C-alpha positions as CSV (number, residue, x, y, z in Angstrom):
1,M,-3.7,-1.5,-22.9
2,A,0.2,-1.1,-23.1
3,L,2.5,-3.6,-21.5
4,A,2.1,-3.6,-17.7
5,S,4.7,-4.8,-15.3
6,V,6.0,-4.4,-11.9
7,R,9.7,-4.0,-10.7
8,L,11.7,-2.8,-7.8
9,A,11.9,1.1,-7.7
10,T,15.2,2.9,-8.6
11,A,16.4,6.2,-7.4
12,E,15.2,7.8,-10.6
13,D,11.6,6.7,-9.7
14,A,11.4,8.8,-6.4
15,A,9.7,11.9,-8.1
16,A,7.1,9.7,-9.9
17,V,6.3,7.9,-6.7
18,A,5.7,11.1,-5.0
19,H,3.5,12.3,-7.9
20,V,1.4,9.1,-7.5
21,Q,1.1,9.6,-3.7
22,R,0.1,13.3,-4.2
23,T,-2.5,12.4,-6.8
24,V,-4.1,9.7,-4.8
25,W,-4.2,11.9,-1.7
26,T,-5.7,14.7,-3.6
27,S,-8.5,12.5,-5.4
28,A,-9.1,9.8,-2.8
29,Y,-8.0,10.7,0.7
30,A,-8.5,14.4,0.9
31,E,-11.4,14.1,3.4
32,M,-9.3,11.6,5.5
33,L,-6.1,13.5,5.7
34,P,-5.3,16.6,7.9
35,P,-6.6,19.9,6.7
36,G,-3.9,21.4,4.5
37,A,-2.0,18.0,4.0
38,V,-2.6,18.0,0.3
39,A,-2.2,21.8,-0.1
40,G,1.1,21.7,1.8
41,F,2.4,18.6,0.0
42,D,6.0,19.2,-1.0
43,T,6.7,16.9,-3.9
44,D,10.4,17.4,-3.8
45,A,10.6,16.8,0.0
46,V,8.3,13.7,-0.3
47,A,10.4,12.4,-3.2
48,A,13.6,12.8,-1.1
49,G,11.8,10.9,1.7
50,W,11.4,7.9,-0.6
51,A,15.1,7.7,-1.2
52,D,16.0,5.5,1.7
53,P,13.1,3.0,1.2
54,I,13.9,2.8,-2.5
55,A,17.6,2.1,-1.8
56,A,16.7,-0.6,0.8
57,G,14.7,-2.5,-1.9
58,A,11.4,-1.9,-0.1
59,V,9.5,-0.2,-2.9
60,W,7.9,-1.8,-6.0
61,V,6.5,0.3,-8.9
62,A,3.8,-0.6,-11.4
63,T,4.4,0.6,-15.0
64,E,2.2,0.6,-18.1
65,G,4.1,1.4,-21.1
66,D,6.4,4.2,-20.1
67,A,4.3,5.5,-17.2
68,L,4.8,4.8,-13.7
69,V,1.2,4.3,-12.3
70,G,1.5,2.9,-8.9
71,F,3.7,1.8,-6.0
72,C,3.9,-0.5,-3.0
73,A,6.1,0.1,-0.1
74,A,6.6,-2.9,2.3
75,G,9.1,-4.3,4.7
76,P,9.6,-5.8,8.2
77,A,6.6,-4.9,10.5
78,A,7.5,-2.6,13.5
79,P,6.5,-3.9,16.8
80,D,3.9,-1.0,17.2
81,D,2.2,-2.1,14.1
82,L,2.0,-5.7,15.4
83,A,0.9,-5.1,18.9
84,D,-2.6,-6.0,20.1
85,A,-4.8,-3.7,22.3
86,A,-2.8,-4.7,25.4
87,G,0.5,-4.0,23.7
88,A,1.5,-7.7,23.3
89,V,3.5,-8.6,20.1
90,P,2.9,-11.9,18.5
91,D,5.6,-14.7,18.8
92,D,6.2,-14.6,15.2
93,A,6.9,-10.9,15.0
94,S,10.2,-11.3,13.5
95,S,8.9,-12.9,10.4
96,V,5.9,-10.5,9.8
97,A,6.0,-7.9,7.1
98,A,4.0,-4.8,6.6
99,V,2.5,-3.0,3.6
100,A,2.9,0.5,4.4
101,A,1.5,1.9,1.3
102,L,-0.2,0.6,-1.9
103,L,-1.4,3.2,-4.2
104,V,-2.3,3.4,-7.9
105,E,-3.0,6.5,-9.6
106,P,-6.9,6.6,-10.3
107,R,-6.7,7.1,-14.0
108,W,-4.8,3.9,-14.3
109,G,-7.3,2.0,-12.0
110,R,-9.1,-1.2,-13.0
111,R,-6.2,-2.7,-14.9
112,G,-4.7,-5.0,-12.4
113,H,-1.9,-2.8,-11.2
114,G,-2.7,-3.1,-7.5
115,G,-2.9,-6.9,-7.7
116,R,0.5,-7.2,-9.6
117,L,2.1,-4.8,-7.0
118,L,0.9,-6.9,-4.1
119,V,2.0,-10.2,-5.6
120,E,5.4,-9.0,-6.4
121,A,5.9,-7.3,-3.0
122,A,4.7,-10.5,-1.4
123,T,7.2,-12.5,-3.5
124,G,10.0,-10.2,-2.3
125,L,8.9,-10.3,1.4
126,R,8.9,-14.1,1.3
127,A,12.3,-14.2,-0.2
128,A,13.5,-12.0,2.7
129,G,12.1,-14.4,5.2
130,A,8.7,-13.1,6.1
131,T,5.9,-15.6,6.5
132,R,2.9,-13.3,6.6
133,A,2.1,-9.7,6.3
134,I,-0.2,-7.0,7.7
135,A,-1.5,-3.6,6.4
136,W,-3.3,-0.7,8.2
137,V,-6.3,0.4,6.2
138,P,-8.6,3.3,6.9
139,E,-11.9,2.1,8.0
140,R,-13.8,4.3,5.6
141,D,-11.6,3.1,2.7
142,T,-13.9,0.3,1.5
143,A,-12.2,-0.1,-1.8
144,S,-8.9,-0.9,-0.2
145,R,-10.5,-3.2,2.4
146,R,-12.2,-5.3,-0.4
147,F,-8.9,-5.3,-2.4
148,Y,-7.1,-7.0,0.5
149,E,-10.1,-9.3,1.2
150,R,-9.8,-10.7,-2.3
151,A,-6.1,-11.3,-1.6
152,G,-7.1,-13.4,1.4
153,W,-6.2,-10.8,4.0
154,D,-8.8,-10.3,6.7
155,P,-9.3,-7.9,9.6
156,D,-7.9,-9.4,12.8
157,G,-10.0,-7.3,15.1
158,T,-7.3,-4.7,15.9
159,V,-8.2,-1.0,15.4
160,R,-6.3,2.2,16.0
161,T,-7.2,5.8,15.8
162,L,-4.7,8.3,14.6
163,D,-4.8,12.0,15.0
164,A,-4.9,13.3,11.6
165,G,-4.4,17.0,12.2
166,G,-7.5,17.2,14.6
167,R,-9.4,14.7,12.5
168,P,-9.6,11.2,14.0
169,L,-8.6,8.6,11.4
170,R,-9.7,5.0,12.4
171,E,-7.8,2.3,10.8
172,I,-8.3,-1.5,10.9
173,R,-5.5,-4.0,10.6
174,V,-5.7,-6.7,8.0
175,G,-3.4,-9.5,7.5
176,G,-2.8,-12.6,5.5
177,P,-0.5,-14.9,3.5
178,L,2.3,-14.0,1.3
179,D,1.8,-16.9,-1.2
180,L,-0.3,-14.9,-3.6
181,E,-1.0,-15.4,-7.2
182,F,-2.0,-12.6,-9.7
183,R,-5.5,-13.2,-11.4
184,P,-5.6,-11.1,-14.6
185,E,-9.2,-11.4,-15.2
186,P,-11.1,-8.8,-13.1
187,S,-14.3,-9.8,-11.4
188,L,-17.4,-7.6,-11.2
189,D,-16.3,-6.6,-7.7
190,D,-13.2,-4.8,-9.3
191,L,-15.4,-2.3,-11.2
192,D,-15.6,-0.1,-8.1
193,L,-12.1,-0.2,-7.0
194,P,-10.3,2.7,-8.7
195,L,-7.4,3.0,-6.3
196,L,-6.0,-0.5,-6.1
197,S,-7.1,-2.6,-9.1
C-alpha cells in the first residue's frame, strides 16, 4: 500500500472530490437516490459546488500515493439537523458539528481511509469549538452505520424521511464524541465495509 494520509482539501481538489462522489453514488447509492440522479450527475457543476465548503476549510481529503481516494465534509450542525421530532433544538446546539458526507471510492476501501478521515475531521471540529458531532445515515446503509458505531457514535432515536425524487429515503441520526483515535489494524468487521473503511 502506498503512503496514505489525510489533509484539508484545496481548490484544486474539487474535481477529484466530485469524481469520488459520483463513483460512490453510482456504485453504492444508486438504488437509494432519485431516479436519474446519477445519470444527470454534472461533475463540473458538482465540483463548482464544492468550492465554498473547501474554501471554508470544511472538507478533508484522503490520499493514497498520488490518488485522492475519499473525502469528509463537516462543519457546524444546522438547527434542522439537530431538532428532535417536536422541533426542539438541544441546549448545546452551538457546539455541535455535523458530518455532511464521508465517502471513500470503493476500489480504495478496506485500507483505513474512512477512519483517518473521521479522526482528522473530528480534530478540526474540536479545534473550532465543537464538543460532539452528528451524522445522518440512510437506514439501509448498514456499512456506514457500523462504521460510525465503531467510532462510538450511536443512533439517538431520531429519524427522518426525505423525498428522494419520489423514493422515500429514511435516515437515522447518529452522534458521538470528537475525541477519536485512528486504529490502523482492521478488525474482521471491517471486511464488509467497502465504502468507509
